[in-house]
MARVOFI-187613 format. One line per field, with one value per residue (C-alpha): residue in three letters; residue number from 1; z, x, y. Coordinates in pm, 1 decimal, m for minus. Layout:
residu	[ALA,...]
num	[NUM,...]
pz	[Z,...]
px	[X,...]
py	[Y,...]
This chain:
residu	[UNK,UNK,UNK,UNK,UNK,UNK,UNK,UNK,UNK,UNK,UNK,UNK,UNK,UNK,UNK,UNK,UNK,UNK,UNK,UNK,UNK,UNK,UNK,UNK,UNK,UNK,UNK,UNK,UNK,UNK,UNK,UNK,UNK,UNK,UNK,UNK,UNK,UNK,UNK,UNK,UNK,UNK,UNK,UNK,UNK,UNK,UNK,UNK,UNK,UNK,UNK,UNK,UNK,UNK,UNK,UNK,UNK,UNK,UNK,UNK,UNK,UNK,UNK,UNK,UNK,UNK,UNK,UNK,UNK,UNK,UNK,UNK,UNK,UNK,UNK,UNK,UNK,UNK,UNK,UNK,UNK,UNK,UNK,UNK,UNK,UNK,UNK,UNK,UNK,UNK,UNK,UNK,UNK,UNK,UNK,UNK,UNK,UNK,UNK,UNK,UNK,UNK,UNK,UNK,UNK,UNK,UNK,UNK,UNK,UNK,UNK,UNK,UNK,UNK,UNK,UNK,UNK,UNK,UNK,UNK,UNK,UNK,UNK,UNK,UNK,UNK,UNK,UNK,UNK,UNK,UNK,UNK,UNK,UNK,UNK,UNK,UNK,UNK,UNK,UNK,UNK,UNK,UNK,UNK,UNK,UNK,UNK,UNK,UNK,UNK,UNK,UNK,UNK,UNK,UNK,UNK,UNK,UNK,UNK,UNK,UNK,UNK,UNK,UNK,UNK,UNK,UNK,UNK,UNK,UNK,UNK,UNK,UNK,UNK,UNK,UNK,UNK,UNK,UNK,UNK,UNK,UNK,UNK,UNK,UNK,UNK,UNK,UNK,UNK,UNK,UNK,UNK,UNK,UNK,UNK,UNK,UNK,UNK,UNK,UNK,UNK,UNK,UNK,UNK,UNK,UNK,UNK,UNK,UNK,UNK,UNK,UNK,UNK,UNK,UNK,UNK,UNK,UNK,UNK,UNK,UNK,UNK,UNK,UNK,UNK,UNK,UNK,UNK,UNK,UNK,UNK,UNK,UNK,UNK,UNK,UNK,UNK,UNK,UNK,UNK,UNK,UNK,UNK,UNK,UNK,UNK,UNK,UNK,UNK,UNK,UNK,UNK,UNK,UNK,UNK,UNK,UNK,UNK,UNK,UNK,UNK,UNK,UNK,UNK,UNK,UNK,UNK,UNK,UNK,UNK,UNK,UNK,UNK,UNK,UNK,UNK,UNK,UNK,UNK,UNK,UNK,UNK,UNK,UNK,UNK,UNK,UNK,UNK,UNK,UNK,UNK,UNK,UNK,UNK,UNK,UNK,UNK,UNK,UNK,UNK,UNK,UNK,UNK,UNK,UNK,UNK,UNK,UNK,UNK,UNK,UNK,UNK,UNK,UNK,UNK,UNK,UNK,UNK,UNK,UNK,UNK,UNK,UNK,UNK,UNK,UNK,UNK,UNK,UNK,UNK,UNK,UNK,UNK,UNK,UNK,UNK,UNK,UNK,UNK,UNK,UNK,UNK,UNK,UNK,UNK,UNK,UNK,UNK,UNK,UNK,UNK,UNK,UNK,UNK,UNK,UNK,UNK,UNK,UNK,UNK,UNK,UNK,UNK,UNK,UNK,UNK,UNK,UNK,UNK,UNK,UNK,UNK,UNK,UNK,UNK,UNK,UNK,UNK,UNK,UNK,UNK,UNK,UNK,UNK,UNK,UNK,UNK,UNK,UNK,UNK,UNK,UNK,UNK,UNK,UNK,UNK,UNK,UNK,UNK,UNK,UNK,UNK,UNK,UNK,UNK,UNK,UNK,UNK,UNK,UNK,UNK,UNK,UNK,UNK,UNK,UNK,UNK]
num	[1,2,3,4,5,6,7,8,9,10,11,12,13,14,15,16,17,18,19,20,21,22,23,24,25,26,27,28,29,30,31,32,33,34,35,36,37,38,39,40,41,42,43,44,45,46,47,48,49,50,51,52,53,54,55,56,57,58,59,60,61,62,63,64,65,66,67,68,69,70,71,72,73,74,75,76,77,78,79,80,81,82,83,84,85,86,87,88,89,90,91,92,93,94,95,96,97,98,99,100,101,102,103,104,105,106,107,108,109,110,111,112,113,114,115,116,117,118,119,120,121,122,123,124,125,126,127,128,129,130,131,132,133,134,135,136,137,138,139,140,141,142,143,144,145,146,147,148,149,150,151,152,153,154,155,156,157,158,159,160,161,162,163,164,165,166,167,168,169,170,171,172,173,174,175,176,177,178,179,180,181,182,183,184,185,186,187,188,189,190,191,192,193,194,195,196,197,198,199,200,201,202,203,204,205,206,207,208,209,210,211,212,213,214,215,216,217,218,219,220,221,222,223,224,225,226,227,228,229,230,231,232,233,234,235,236,237,238,239,240,241,242,243,244,245,246,247,248,249,250,251,252,253,254,255,256,257,258,259,260,261,262,263,264,265,266,267,268,269,270,271,272,273,274,275,276,277,278,279,280,281,282,283,284,285,286,287,288,289,290,291,292,293,294,295,296,297,298,299,300,301,302,303,304,305,306,307,308,309,310,311,312,313,314,315,316,317,318,319,320,321,322,323,324,325,326,327,328,329,330,331,332,333,334,335,336,337,338,339,340,341,342,343,344,345,346,347,348,349,350,351,352,353,354,355,356,357,358,359,360,361,362,363,364,365,366,367,368,369,370,371,372,373,374,375,376,377,378,379,380,381,382,383,384,385,386,387,388,389,390,391,392,393,394,395,396,397,398,399,400,401,402,403,404,405,406,407,408,409,410,411,412,413,414,415,416,417]
pz	[m3031.5,m3164.4,m3473.6,m3219.1,m3019.9,m3284.6,m3387.1,m3057.8,m3035.8,m2780.5,m2499.1,m2319.6,m1981.4,m1884.5,m1745.0,m1386.2,m1337.4,m1118.3,m768.3,m719.2,m447.2,m660.3,m922.3,m706.9,m549.5,m890.2,m991.0,m671.7,m760.7,m1087.1,m962.3,m675.6,m994.8,m1173.6,m874.9,m804.3,m1174.5,m1164.4,m854.3,m977.4,m1328.8,m1178.1,m868.8,m631.2,m343.3,m173.6,m424.7,m190.2,106.8,442.5,545.4,216.3,299.7,629.5,519.0,250.8,514.5,745.3,462.4,325.3,643.5,614.5,294.2,327.6,628.3,417.4,125.0,352.2,466.3,121.5,73.1,369.6,269.3,m101.4,m44.9,105.6,m210.0,m25.2,m204.8,36.4,m114.2,233.8,353.2,352.2,594.4,827.1,823.2,918.2,1206.0,1299.6,1308.3,1520.2,1761.3,1787.7,1883.9,2134.0,2318.7,2270.5,2448.5,2714.5,2781.7,2566.7,2242.1,2320.2,2378.7,2092.8,1881.3,2038.9,1979.2,1642.8,1544.3,1732.8,1565.3,1203.9,1282.9,1372.5,1013.9,871.0,1103.4,927.5,590.5,658.2,775.1,476.5,202.1,375.4,544.8,340.9,16.9,m72.0,m356.2,m244.7,m403.3,m270.7,100.3,70.1,m33.8,234.1,493.9,338.2,375.5,725.9,858.1,764.6,907.6,1219.7,1293.2,1231.6,1455.0,1739.8,1712.2,1742.3,2071.4,2230.4,2099.2,2029.8,2413.2,2461.8,2142.1,2078.7,1708.4,1589.3,1286.0,1510.5,1848.0,2126.2,2097.7,2099.6,2256.0,2010.7,2009.1,2070.5,1746.0,1786.2,1554.5,1502.4,1636.8,1571.3,1201.1,1213.1,1238.7,1015.1,735.6,799.8,758.0,438.1,297.3,426.7,200.2,m90.8,m285.5,m600.6,m561.3,m206.3,m48.0,m227.9,m76.8,245.5,241.5,135.7,423.8,702.8,620.9,710.3,1023.9,1184.7,1342.6,1346.7,1588.6,1707.9,1491.2,1193.0,1291.9,1351.5,1005.6,856.6,1041.1,900.0,581.3,637.6,917.9,654.5,409.7,665.1,780.1,455.4,264.2,496.9,747.6,705.1,846.3,535.3,283.8,398.1,389.5,30.6,m71.5,m12.8,m239.9,m506.6,m509.6,m183.8,m335.5,m317.4,m11.0,146.7,19.2,215.1,523.9,551.9,720.3,437.8,615.1,944.0,732.3,528.9,864.3,985.7,685.0,664.1,1029.2,1046.2,692.7,908.5,1174.7,949.1,819.8,1154.4,1240.7,931.0,1037.5,1375.6,1185.8,1105.8,1450.1,1677.0,1465.7,1521.3,1250.3,1314.5,1618.5,1647.4,1450.9,1166.5,942.3,600.4,749.7,548.6,228.1,m3.9,147.5,179.7,m194.2,m280.2,m48.5,m293.0,m572.7,m385.8,m331.6,m714.9,m811.6,m576.3,m731.5,m423.8,m255.2,80.6,m74.1,m379.0,m135.1,7.7,m311.1,m405.1,m62.5,m104.7,m434.1,m330.1,m11.5,m192.6,m455.8,m171.7,52.3,m241.3,m324.1,51.0,117.3,m148.3,m400.5,m790.3,m896.9,m740.0,m852.4,m1185.6,m1197.6,m1139.4,m1539.4,m1593.2,m1365.4,m1499.2,m1853.0,m1720.0,m1580.6,m1865.5,m2090.0,m1834.0,m1891.0,m2254.9,m2240.2,m2064.7,m2292.7,m2588.5,m2409.0,m2359.1,m2719.4,m2645.5,m2909.4,m2851.3,m2459.0,m2562.1,m2804.7,m2549.9,m2290.1,m2522.5,m2647.8,m2259.0,m2188.7,m2477.6,m2327.5,m1993.1,m2110.4,m2348.6,m2032.9,m1840.9,m2117.8,m2273.0,m1898.2,m1619.2,m1321.8,m1275.0,m1168.3,m825.1,m857.3,m1062.5,m803.2,m490.0,m671.5,m739.2,m510.5,m686.4,m1059.6,m968.0,m872.9,m1187.2,m1389.8,m1186.6,m1201.1,m1587.4,m1608.8,m1385.3,m1520.7,m1767.8,m1539.8,m1274.6,m1129.6,m861.1,m656.4,m884.4,m663.6,m553.0,m518.2,m603.8,m369.6,m180.6,m31.5,162.8,m27.9,m362.7,m661.3]
px	[4999.1,5056.4,4871.2,4718.7,4600.6,4442.0,4233.1,4115.7,3763.1,3593.4,3440.3,3148.5,3113.0,2802.0,2492.4,2436.2,2091.4,1871.6,1823.5,1490.0,1400.6,1432.3,1230.9,951.7,935.1,958.3,630.2,502.5,520.7,365.6,58.7,7.9,46.3,m230.4,m464.8,m447.7,m490.0,m790.3,m919.7,m929.5,m1031.4,m1359.6,m1420.7,m1362.8,m1159.0,m1239.5,m957.8,m682.8,m872.7,m712.6,m1044.0,m992.2,m613.8,m705.7,m954.7,m719.1,m436.3,m699.5,m816.3,m452.6,m291.5,m442.2,m351.7,19.8,45.1,m83.5,138.6,451.2,359.1,325.6,692.8,866.8,731.8,799.6,1137.9,1197.3,1058.8,696.2,396.7,171.9,m215.3,m350.7,m286.8,m686.0,m724.7,m417.6,m598.6,m946.9,m766.0,m612.6,m921.5,m1107.9,m792.3,m784.4,m1140.5,m1125.4,m814.7,m922.1,m1270.9,m1095.0,m793.8,m767.9,m627.8,m262.6,m354.7,m572.0,m277.3,m54.9,m323.8,m364.4,m22.3,m18.3,m308.5,m194.1,123.9,m36.9,m211.2,163.1,291.6,40.2,100.7,497.0,428.7,237.0,455.8,817.1,770.2,549.6,592.2,228.8,155.1,181.8,m117.4,m329.5,m206.1,m276.1,m632.6,m679.5,m576.5,m800.0,m1115.9,m969.3,m944.5,m1316.5,m1430.6,m1230.3,m1345.0,m1693.6,m1677.1,m1522.0,m1738.9,m2021.9,m1888.4,m1739.4,m1914.2,m2284.4,m2341.6,m2243.9,m2338.5,m2630.2,m2510.0,m2299.2,m2137.9,m1990.1,m1836.5,m1931.7,m1774.1,m1385.2,m1161.5,m977.3,m624.2,m654.5,m574.8,m287.8,m174.2,147.3,87.7,95.1,207.7,m170.7,m339.3,m76.1,m162.3,m533.3,m501.5,m315.4,m570.9,m863.2,m715.2,m776.3,m438.2,m368.2,m109.6,m34.7,m346.1,m324.6,m6.8,m113.0,m423.5,m233.3,37.9,m247.0,m428.1,m47.9,m13.8,m339.9,m560.6,m279.0,m290.3,m25.8,m99.6,m90.6,241.1,374.0,265.9,458.8,756.0,744.5,830.7,1197.6,1237.2,1156.0,1391.3,1659.4,1604.1,1624.0,1818.0,2101.2,2152.6,2317.7,1979.1,1790.9,2084.6,2030.0,1643.5,1616.9,1910.3,1629.5,1412.1,1677.8,1875.2,1783.2,2038.8,2330.8,2234.6,2217.4,2580.8,2706.1,2556.8,2218.1,1943.1,1714.1,1418.4,1461.5,1460.2,1156.5,991.4,1065.2,965.6,636.8,550.2,637.7,435.0,156.4,174.4,224.8,m128.1,m274.3,m169.7,m340.3,m643.6,m607.6,m597.1,m956.4,m1055.3,m836.9,m825.2,m1104.4,m1391.0,m1522.2,m1718.4,m1564.6,m1530.8,m1753.2,m1785.2,m1636.7,m1464.1,m1159.2,m1334.5,m1021.2,m799.7,m560.9,m565.5,m534.8,m229.7,m79.0,m147.0,11.3,316.4,323.1,289.1,579.1,779.6,855.8,1017.1,893.7,891.9,694.9,430.1,385.6,310.7,53.0,m111.6,m163.8,m316.3,m564.6,m631.5,m666.1,m910.6,m1106.4,m1122.6,m1245.5,m1551.9,m1626.3,m1574.0,m1710.9,m1919.2,m1940.4,m1862.6,m1512.1,m1442.6,m1514.5,m1282.2,m1007.4,m1044.2,m932.8,m635.7,m516.2,m540.2,m280.7,m64.5,m64.3,49.4,339.9,425.9,413.1,671.8,897.2,881.0,919.6,1227.3,1363.5,1278.8,1046.6,813.6,574.9,523.8,454.2,216.8,7.5,43.0,m107.9,m388.0,m496.2,m487.5,m705.1,m965.4,m941.6,m1005.2,m1300.8,m1476.6,m1436.3,m1559.3,m1872.7,m1988.3,m2146.5,m2069.5,m2006.3,m2251.3,m2293.2,m2241.1,m1911.6,m1754.3,m1861.0,m1561.0,m1322.8,m1012.7,m1076.8,m1089.6,m775.9,m613.2,m669.4,m543.8,m224.1,m160.6,m198.0,10.1,279.1,290.1,552.3,844.5,785.8,1112.5,985.8,1231.3,1393.3,1279.9,945.8,691.7,939.0,970.1,1292.8,1435.1,1712.2,2015.8,1848.4,2051.0]
py	[1488.7,1153.6,998.1,711.2,953.0,1185.2,888.6,777.6,841.2,1084.9,918.4,1130.1,1070.6,875.5,1099.0,1006.6,843.6,1015.1,834.9,654.1,866.7,1193.0,1018.5,924.4,1275.1,1456.3,1227.1,1312.6,1695.4,1646.7,1462.7,1746.8,1999.4,1792.9,1757.8,2125.2,2228.1,2035.5,2147.7,2528.5,2447.7,2224.2,2443.4,2123.0,2235.5,1893.8,1736.2,1880.9,1946.1,1866.6,1657.1,1451.3,1358.5,1272.1,1016.3,894.2,841.6,651.8,420.8,389.1,283.7,m86.0,m140.6,m2.8,m263.9,m538.3,m453.3,m413.5,m785.0,m921.6,m738.0,m911.4,m1264.6,m1239.4,m1108.1,m1414.5,m1622.7,m1674.1,m1559.7,m1455.2,m1453.0,m1491.8,m1131.9,m1085.2,m1405.3,m1275.5,m919.2,m1058.8,m1261.7,m925.5,m755.8,m1039.8,m1033.4,m642.7,m599.0,m885.4,m769.0,m391.2,m457.1,m617.9,m429.2,m140.3,m26.8,m115.1,m480.3,m496.8,m363.7,m646.2,m927.2,m817.5,m877.6,m1212.8,m1336.2,m1211.2,m1374.2,m1715.5,m1700.3,m1638.1,m1935.1,m2167.2,m2033.6,m2074.9,m2443.7,m2550.7,m2383.1,m2395.1,m2740.8,m2927.5,m2777.0,m2668.8,m2456.2,m2091.3,m1996.8,m2289.6,m2240.1,m1851.3,m1907.4,m2183.4,m1901.6,m1647.5,m1910.0,m1993.4,m1663.8,m1583.0,m1890.0,m1858.6,m1501.7,m1599.4,m1852.2,m1685.5,m1385.9,m1590.0,m1759.7,m1448.8,m1143.1,m1249.6,m1287.7,m943.2,m715.0,m976.9,m983.5,m1277.3,m1045.8,m762.7,m674.7,m436.9,m77.5,m86.7,159.4,373.8,524.2,901.4,1158.2,1429.8,1692.8,1893.9,2246.2,2512.2,2369.8,2246.0,2551.6,2733.0,2524.3,2527.5,2889.7,2867.4,2622.6,2850.8,3165.6,2956.9,3072.4,2878.4,2619.0,2732.7,2603.3,2293.6,2194.1,2323.7,2101.2,1808.5,1900.4,1964.4,1622.4,1457.1,1632.7,1646.4,1365.1,1122.0,828.4,626.9,344.8,575.2,688.1,334.3,240.8,516.1,438.5,66.6,210.3,306.7,28.5,m228.2,m51.6,m27.9,m414.1,m564.3,m353.4,m226.3,m504.4,m864.3,m1010.2,m843.0,m934.0,m1309.6,m1319.9,m1140.0,m1407.0,m1672.0,m1519.6,m1461.3,m1781.2,m2030.1,m2279.9,m2049.7,m1894.1,m2244.7,m2304.1,m1987.1,m2105.7,m1932.5,m2112.2,m2065.7,m2237.8,m2027.3,m1704.8,m1777.3,m1835.9,m1530.5,m1349.9,m1526.2,m1450.5,m1096.6,m1074.4,m1190.5,m964.0,m673.9,m788.1,m799.0,m468.6,m356.1,m523.5,m343.4,m27.6,m80.0,m147.7,91.9,395.2,656.9,600.0,254.0,108.4,m237.5,m550.2,m627.5,m943.2,m876.2,m562.6,m585.5,m549.6,m694.6,m502.0,m759.6,m825.6,m444.1,m445.4,m695.7,m456.1,m180.3,m405.9,m487.1,m125.0,m38.7,m297.1,m497.3,m190.8,9.6,313.7,210.5,20.0,355.7,532.3,258.9,252.3,648.6,623.7,329.7,525.8,863.1,734.8,561.8,839.4,1100.0,888.6,816.3,1199.3,1379.1,1142.7,1096.4,1427.5,1479.2,1103.8,1230.7,1519.0,1273.9,1175.2,1555.4,1533.2,1164.5,1348.6,1617.2,1372.2,1155.1,1474.1,1492.3,1120.1,1197.3,1482.8,1263.6,973.3,1197.0,1343.3,1008.5,912.8,618.7,681.2,396.2,462.7,852.7,738.6,487.7,752.7,995.9,765.6,689.8,1069.9,1136.7,865.8,1015.7,1346.3,1208.4,1076.8,1394.6,1588.0,1380.3,1281.0,1511.1,1251.4,899.0,627.8,576.0,191.2,251.5,492.2,252.6,15.5,302.0,131.0,m176.3,m21.8,174.0,m167.7,m323.9,m1.8,23.7,m333.9,m306.0,m10.9,m148.7,m489.9,m399.0,m275.1,m552.5,m742.4,m981.0,m1208.9,m1451.9,m1753.2,m1610.6,m1907.8,m2170.6,m2461.4,m2528.2,m2854.2,m2836.1,m3010.7,m2969.8,m2847.5]
C-alpha cells in the first residue's frame, strides 16, 4: 500500500433516502396506531368504525376532487382560487342534468359546467393578464350568483323553493364481497388493533359508488399524466419556467388553458359528488360549504402532489365525518390521538437530530394532551367547525416545507424575457 493510499480519507456510502410513498405509508401506519390506541384507551370504537370511515370517504371525495383541480391549474402556473365557484356550478349542473336524465348525465354536466368556469378563469388570467386572485374571487361570486339565478329560473317551478332542486337520482353503491363481510366480522370481534384495521379497510371497500371509485382513480391518473408523460412535462414546465418552455417550442398558452379547464372540470365533478352520491336529496344553496377552499388547503398540505392531496382530503374528510357521525366526545378524543402522533414526530426528529423541531413537536403534544386531560368534551359550536380548524392547523404546520411551482401566479406574455 502506498503512502498516498494510506492517507486517503475513507468515504462512507451515502444512505439511500426512503421513497416518498414509503414515508407516507409509514406515517399513515403511525396515525392508525395512534387512533387505535385512543379508541381503546377512551372506549370509543367509533374512531375506527367502518361507518365513520364510510362517512369520511363520502365527505372527503369532493375535497379530493377540488384539490386535484387546484393541482392541475397550479402546476401550469395558474392560481385557482375560483375552485369554490366552479364546484357550485358543478352542483347545479349535476342536479339539473341528473334530474332530467339520470346520474351519469349529471356527472357529465357537472364536469362541463365546472370546465366553463375554468375556461372563464383562463381567459381572464392567461389571455388578459388579470390578477389570479382577483379573477378567482370573481369566479366564486359569479358561480354562486349564476347558480342562484338558474335555480330560481329552473327549479322553483318544480320544487316550489328557489334554493333547492327536486330530488335527484343517485348512483348505486357497491361493496367488495365477500371481503366486506369478512372485515365486518373482524371488526365486530373487537380485537385490539385487528378490529381497528378491519374497520378502516371495511369502510374503504363497502358502500362505494362509481363516482367515489372515479375520484380515487383520478389520483394515480393525475400522477401518471403530469409526471410520467411528455404532455405532463410540458404542462409542468409552464408552471416552473414558461419563458424557457416557450423557447423549446411549448405552446404555453395552450397548456395553461388545458390545465385550467381540466381544473374546473375536476372541481365540477367534486360538486357532483355532493349531489349524485347517496346521502343528499339534491341541489341546495351554499351546499359546497367552502369545500373548494378546503380543497386548496389539501393541495397545499400535499405539496402540489396527487398523493399528498389524497392525504389532505382524507384528513379533512375524517375530521368532518367524525364530528357529524359521533359528535363532541369523539372529536375531543382526537386530541389524545394527536398527542400520541406528535410523540412519534418527536422521536423521529430526535433521531434526525433536529432538536428545534423535536422541541416544538413536544410542546404541541403537551398542549394537545392538556386540552384532552382538563376538558371533558368540546363545545358543540366548536366541533361544527372542526374541518375549518383542521385546515388552519394543517396549513400552519405544512407552511415550512412547501415548494410551489416557481412561476405559479406570475403573468406570462409571449415573447417576453
